N, C-alpha and C positions, 0 to 999 in steps of 0.2 A: 983847300977843297977836300982834304982827307976825311973830315968829319961828315961833310955833305955826302961823300961817296958811301960812307958807312951807313948813313941814314937812308939813302936810296936802296942799298942792299937789304936793309931790314924791311923797308916798306915793300920791296919786291917780294920777299918771302911771305909777308902778310897777305899781299895781293894774290900770290899763288894759292894759298890755302882757301881764300874766299872764292877764287875762280873754281877751285875743285868742288867746293860746296855748291856753287852755282850750277855746276855741271850735274851734280846729283839732284838738284831742284828741277832742272830742265828735264832730266830723265823721269822724275816723279810725275811730271805733268804730261809727258809725251809717250813714254814707253813702259814705265813700271807697272807690273801687275798689282791690283788693289791690295792683295794679301801682303805685299812688301812694305806697306805704309809704316808699320811700327818699327821695323829695323831701320828703315830710311830715316825715320824721325830721330833715332838715337844717333845715327851716323852724322846727320846735319847738326844736331845739337853738339856733338863732340867737336866737329870741325869749327863751328862757330865760336865755341868757348876757347879753343886753342888760338884762333886768329885774334879774338878779343883780348886775351891775356897778353899776347905778344904786343898788341897795339897799345894797351894801357900801362905796360911795364914802365918802371922808372927809367930804365935804360932808353926807352923810346923818347921820353921826355927830355933826358939828358942830351941825346943826339940832336933833338929839334932845337934846343936852346943853344947848343954849341955850334950847330950849323948856321943858325940865325946870326950869331956873332961873327962867324967866319965870313958870311955873305953880306955883312953890313955894308951899305952903300950900293948894293946891286940894283940894277934898274927894276922898277916896279913891274914892267912888262916881261922881264926875263922868266924863263921856265923855272930857274932856281928860286927866285923870290916868290913866285906863285906857289911852288911846292911847299915852301916854308909856311906861307899864309894858310893854305888849305889844310896842311897836315896839322898845324898848331890848332886850328879850329876843330878838326875832326878828333884830335887827341883829347882836347878839353871836354868835348861832348862825350866821348867814349868812356872817359874816366868816371863819369857819373853813373854809368850802367854796370852793376856787379856782373862778373862773368857768369855766375850761376843763373842770373836772370836772363842773360843773352842766350844761354844754352836752352833754358826752359822755353823761351819765346820761339826759338828755332824748332824745337821738338814739337811744341803744341801747334805751330802753324803747319808743319808737315802732316800731323794727324788731322788737323782741321780740314785740310784740302780734300782728303778722301771722304770725310764725313759730308762735306759740302757737295761733292760730285754725286754722291749717292742720294742725298736729300733733294737735290735739284732734279735729278733724273726721276725720282719717285714723287715729286711735288709734295714733300713732307717737311714743312718748316719746323714743326715740333721736334723732328729728329735732329735738326741742326741748332736749335735754340740753345741747348745747354753749352754747346761748343762755342757759339757766338757770345754767350755770356762770359765765357772764359777769355776769349779774345779781347773783348772790351775791358775786362778786369786787368788783363795784362797791359793794355794800352794806357789805362789810368795809372798803373804803377810806373810805366815808362815815363809818362808825363811828370810824375812826382820826382823820379830820379833825375830827369833832365832839368827840371826847374822851369818856372814861368813867372811872369809878372801879372798879367791880366787874366788869362783864361788857360786852363790846362791844354786846350786844343792848340794853343800857340806852340807848345813844345812838340806836338806831333806834326803839325803843318811844317814846321821848320826842318824836319827830317827829309821832306820832299821838295820844299820850296825855301831854301836857306834865306834867312833874313826877312821873310814875309810874316806879317802878323794877321791874326784872324780879323781884326778890325779893319785892316787894309783890304782884305778880300771882300768883306761885307760891303765896304764902301764902293769898290769896283763893281760888285754884283748889283748893288742897289742902282747904280748909274746905268748899268746895262739893262736892268729890268724896265726902267722908265721908257726906253725906246723899243725894247724887244717885245714886250707884251702887246703893245698896240700893233706892232707889225704882225705878230702871230694872229691877232684878231682880224686884221684887215685881209690877211691871206686866207683865213678860215672862212671868210664870206665869199671866197672865189675858188674854193677847192675843186669845183667842177671844171675848171679851165685846164687842168692837167690830169692825165690818167697814166698810171704806171702799170697797167695790166700787162704790157709787153714783157715786163721783168718777171712776172709770176707765170712761168711755163715750165715745161720739162727741159732742164739743161743738164746734159751729161756731165758728170763730175770730172772725168778725165780731161774732157775738152775745156771745162772751166779752168782746171789746173794749168793745162798747157798754155792757154791764152793769158792767164794771169802771170805765168812765168815770163812770157814774151814781153808783157808790159813792164814788169819790175826790172827785167834785164835792160830794157830801153832806159828806165830811170837811172840805172847805174848799179843795181845790185849784182854782186859778183858771186857766182855760185862756187868759185874756187875759195872764197873766203866766208861762205855761209851756206845754209840749207833751209828748206821749208818743210815743216811737218804739220800734222794735225794736232789740235788740242781742243779741250772742251771750251776754253776761253782763250782766244788768240793773245799772244804776247811775243816780245822780242827779247833776246838775252845775249849779252856779249861775254865771251870768255877770253878774248884778246882783240886787238885791233884787227887781226886777221882771222877771227872766228866769231862771227856775229850771226846768230840763228833767229829765224822767225817761225811762227806757227800761224795756222789759219783754220777755218772750218768751212764746210760746204753744205749747201742746201740744194737738193736737186730740183726744187720747184721755185727757187728764187735766186736771181743772178747776183744780187747785191752783196750778201755776206762774204763770199769768197773773193769776188773781184775787188771790192773797195776795202775789205778787211785786210787783204794781202798788200794793197797799196799803202794802207795805214801803217802796218808793221814794217813795211820797207822804209817808210819815212824815218822810223826809229832806227832802223839798221843803218841807213845812210849816214846818220849822225855819228854813230859809233865807228863805222868804217872810215869816216873822214877825219878822225882825231889824228893829230900830228904823231907819226911813229916814234918821235923822240920822247913822247910821254909814256910809252908802253911800260907796263909793270909799276906804274906809280899811281897815287890817288887822283892824279889829274886826267888819267886815261878813260874818261867817261863824260857823259853829258852833265852840264852844270846844274840842272834841276829837272824835275818832272814837267814843269810848266813849259820850259824851253824845249824839252824833248817832245812834248805833245804838240808844240807849234810845228815841229818838223813832220810828224805823222799827219796832222790835219792839213798842212800845206799840200802835201803830195796826194793825200786822199781826196780832198775837196777842192782847193783852189786850182790845182792842176787836174786831178783825177775826174772831177766833175765839170770841167770847163769845156766849152764848145770847141776851143782851139785844139785840145788833145784829141777829141773824138772826130774832128775833121780828118785827122790822119788815121786813127785806129778803128773807126767805126766800119769802114769797108772790110777790114780784116775780121772783125767780130761777126759781121754778117756772113762772111765766107765760112766761119766756124760753125755758126748756127743759122744756116739758110732757111730752114722751115720756120724757125721762130722769129727771125729778124730780117729775113730777105726782103719782105715787102714793107718794112717799117722804115720811114725816112729818118734822116739824121736829126731833124728838129724834134720829131716826136720822141726819139730816144733821149735826146738831151733833156727835154722836159721831164721825161719819166724818171731819169736818175736824179733829177732835182726836185722831185715831188715833195711838197710839204704836207705832212700828214701826222698829227699826233699819234705816237705809237708807244708800245709797251717797253721795248728793248732799247737801252741806251746806245749800244754799239751799232745799231742799225738806224738810229734816228737821223733825221735830215738836219742840215746846217742850221736852220732857223730855230727848231725846237730843242736842239741838242743841249744847249746851255741850261735849259729849264730842268732837264734831268739831273744836271750837276748841282744845281742850286738846291734841289730836293735833298740829295745825298749829303751835301755840305751842311745843311741845317739839321738833318737827322743825326749825323755823327756828333755834332756839338752837344745835342741833347742827350744822346746816349753816354757820352763822356761826362757830361755835367750831372748826370743822374736824374734829369727831368723827364726822361723817357725810359721805359722799361723794355727789355727785349721781347717780353711776351706780348706787348702791345704793338710791336713793330709792323706786322702785316696790315693791321687796320689803319695805322697812321700813314704807312706807305701808300696804301690804296686811296685814302682820303686826299692826300697831297697830289697824287697822280691826277685825281678828278679835278682838284682845284687849279693845278698848274697847266695840265695838258688836256683836260676834258675827257680822259679815258680812265677806265678802271681795269687792271689786269684780271683776267678771269681765273688765273692760277698763281700760286706763289712762285712757281718756276718762271713765269713771265713777269713776275713782280719782284718781291724782296729777295728771292733766291738767285737772281740772274747774274750778279757780279761775283767774281772770284776774290776781290780785294780783301774783304773782311776775314775770310778764311786764311788768307796769306799774311795776316797781320799788317796790311797796308791801310792803316787807319790815319786819316789826315791827307790822303792821296787825292781824293776826288776833285777838290777845288782846282787842282793843277790842269785838269782837262779843259775847263772853261777858260782859265788863264792862257792855256796854249792856243785856243781859238783866237784870242785877242792878239797875242804875240805873232801868230802866223800871218795875219794881214798886215801888221806893222812891218814885218820883215819883207813881205811880198811887195808892198808899196815902195820900200827903199830899194829893193832889187830892181824893180822897173825903173826907178829914177836913175839908177846907176847904169842899167843895161836895158834900154828900151826895146832892143831886138829880141828879148826873151819870148814874148807872145808869138811872133812869127816863127821862131825856132820851134816852139811847141807844136804849132800847126804842122810842121814838117816832121814831127816825131823825134825831134832833137831836144834833149833835156840837159845836155852838158853845160850850157850857159848858166842855167839856174842852179844846177848841182855844184858847179865850181864856185859860183858866187857864195852859195851857202857854206861851202867848204872853207873858202877864204875868210869869210866874216864871222862864222859861227862854229862850224865843226871842228876846225883844227885846234881851237883853243881848249877843247875839253872842259875841264873845271878850273881853268886859270882865273876866271872872273866869276864873281857872284852873279846870279841871274839878272837882277835889276841892273847891275853895273854893265853886264853884257848887252842888254837891250838898249840901254842909254848910249853905249859906245857905237852901236850899229845904227840906231834909228834917230838918236838925238833926244829921246825922251823916254820916260818910264812907261810901264804898262798902262794902256788906256783903251776905252771901248769905242772911241769915235771912229777909228779906222774900220773896225770890224762892222759897226752898224752902217757905215757908208757902203761897204762892200755888199752887205746883205740887202740893203734897200735898192742898190743899183741893180744887182743880179736878179733878185726876186721881184723887184718892181717891173722888170721887163718880162719875166716869165708869167707873172700873174696879172699883168696889166694894171698895176697900181698907180 
């Protein structure tokens, strides 16, 4: 096992450098003054290049091969065998990316973030367009370096959902659309049955913060192993199994963004906090894919966070925090309000039913931008036209439209499809959890979330990246990603709410 030990030491050093870069990126989005963007871009570029050069070095490949021979015959489910599998795949992909390109991508994304923040605040797409052109040009180069068989988008998607092909996602989304679009239309004919006005009042930000902390601590978020900060676009980031941070944002006149956004990011954090400590400082110590990761955030935000069971326990407490706003509002009215279906501009604030339509729009646009059939200059008009076609609304500004998401400025191109895939996986996991532990719903009614959290930890979280995403879903649920469970969940829940 001597060679395996040497490999782990080398991987741990690479991990340390990447985590240091991650901390600089977290600070960029949370604390850094705007004028620091250029220097930060160079620092991130340098660290990314150093880590990449260590990763792709011949010595790393030699250690992987020798450790694999040393471990020949090890159980497939062992940490050692999994580390070899994952590291070999990562190594082969990383070798295709020149170090200079990795450094350039890191620098440009750091610069792009500050350009996006300013353009979004000032509602000036034209100010961001040249930067966006650059980010998609880099994405095309990345796809060419990585290689693909059918479509350049395959190479980008694989970075976030390993093993998944664009054609597979299209097939899943086409199946989902067949039932989702009629459901949206049926609900749209009954929108007057639900009113969310109670959520649009004056809510003190400090009280919102304190209440959301109370909720996520009940979920299992440990403030000794994490913290919550503000960011323009909420995100979660892990620096170790014992340092997983989340961010959120507040709206004084709308309760949902902070409350449900914080629950969402907590779902991500619980995944990282639940990884087996034995995997620390290895490539296995993180979520297996963005789709599986998103299943955790959507499960805690929506399946739990927007359930009647949860608010049976927590609503009296929320009424006590905001007596003037909610003291005279009954539980049923509040439950229906937080589950209002209303086509909207902002993806992160979209309801469960229409959310996936936001994703499909972005999934299609990304492919067209990568393929060259859509120009960045035409993006606002195309965005607005598809918002009208898919959701029946047109954003009045680019800030509420094409400029709303951080992803493209962060070089996260190929990411968006994972959000809708996460929706589907979340319900598949939920159904399996209830089959294994039927007492989870009554526990939630009592404000007890340990049963669900520990089931997820045992079946999903602890494995980290030991298994490919499709493999993990099949091991836990018995089948691959499918839309039937999700549509059954939506039809049952919203059929009752809207009287369908």
